[in-house]
C-alpha positions in Angstrom: 9.8 4.3 -4.6 11.9 1.9 -2.5 12.4 -1.8 -3.0 12.2 -4.0 0.1 13.9 -7.4 0.1 12.9 -9.8 2.9 15.0 -12.8 3.7 12.7 -15.2 5.6 15.1 -17.5 7.5 13.9 -20.5 9.5 16.0 -20.9 12.6 15.7 -23.7 15.3 14.5 -22.1 18.5 17.6 -23.2 20.4 19.8 -21.2 18.0 17.9 -17.9 18.2 20.5 -16.2 20.5 23.4 -17.2 18.2 21.5 -16.1 15.1 20.9 -12.7 16.7 24.5 -12.5 17.9 25.8 -13.0 14.3 23.6 -10.2 13.0 24.8 -7.9 15.8 28.5 -8.4 14.8 30.1 -6.3 12.0 29.2 -9.1 9.6 25.5 -8.2 10.2 26.0 -4.5 9.4 24.9 -3.6 6.0 27.3 -2.2 3.6 27.8 1.3 2.3 26.5 0.1 -1.0 25.0 2.2 -3.7 21.2 2.5 -3.2 21.2 0.9 0.3 18.6 2.7 2.4 18.1 0.5 5.5 18.2 -2.7 7.5 16.1 -4.4 10.1 16.2 -7.8 11.8 12.8 -9.1 13.0 12.7 -11.9 15.5 9.5 -13.9 16.1 7.8 -13.3 19.4 5.4 -16.2 19.1 5.8 -19.9 18.4 7.1 -19.3 14.9 10.8 -19.9 14.0 11.1 -17.5 11.0 13.3 -14.4 11.3 12.8 -11.6 8.7 15.9 -9.8 7.5 14.6 -6.6 5.9 16.7 -4.5 3.6 15.5 -1.4 1.8 17.0 -0.4 -1.6 16.6 2.5 -4.0 16.1 0.0 -6.9 16.1 -3.7 -7.7 19.3 -3.1 -9.7 21.1 -1.7 -6.6 20.1 -4.8 -4.7 21.2 -7.2 -7.4 24.6 -5.3 -7.8 25.2 -5.7 -4.0 24.3 -9.5 -4.1 27.0 -9.9 -6.9 29.7 -8.0 -5.0 32.6 -9.3 -3.1 31.3 -7.5 0.1 28.1 -9.5 -0.1 30.1 -12.8 -0.4 32.5 -11.9 2.5 29.7 -10.9 4.8 27.7 -14.0 4.2 30.8 -16.2 4.6 31.3 -14.6 8.1 27.7 -15.4 9.0 28.5 -19.1 8.3 31.5 -19.2 10.6 30.8 -21.8 13.3 28.3 -23.6 11.0 25.0 -22.7 9.3 22.1 -22.0 11.6 19.2 -21.3 9.3 17.5 -24.4 8.0 15.6 -22.7 5.2 15.7 -19.3 3.5 13.4 -17.5 1.0 13.8 -14.1 -0.5 10.6 -12.0 -0.8 10.5 -8.8 -2.8 8.2 -5.8 -2.3 7.7 -2.3 -3.6 7.0 0.5 -1.1 3.7 2.1 -1.9 3.5 5.8 -1.0 
């Protein structure tokens, strides 16, 4: 059973293109981390301003280990180059039900 972590990030509409660009760069690529199963970036197609960054993990422990790694810190620092875009962020956690 997989664990899905969703980072819900509020982004000003005028910064949508830049936000997507940052996730399309190598900094947006997910690591070859233990337990990592997948990544998806969801952009709103209505009047909402919240992007969902979905990652799928084998276990919560794998996700936590990645968030405490140097790779995690480096990737997130690169996302901040040029200034922070997101105005609010919240991590949601789900279990995949099969």
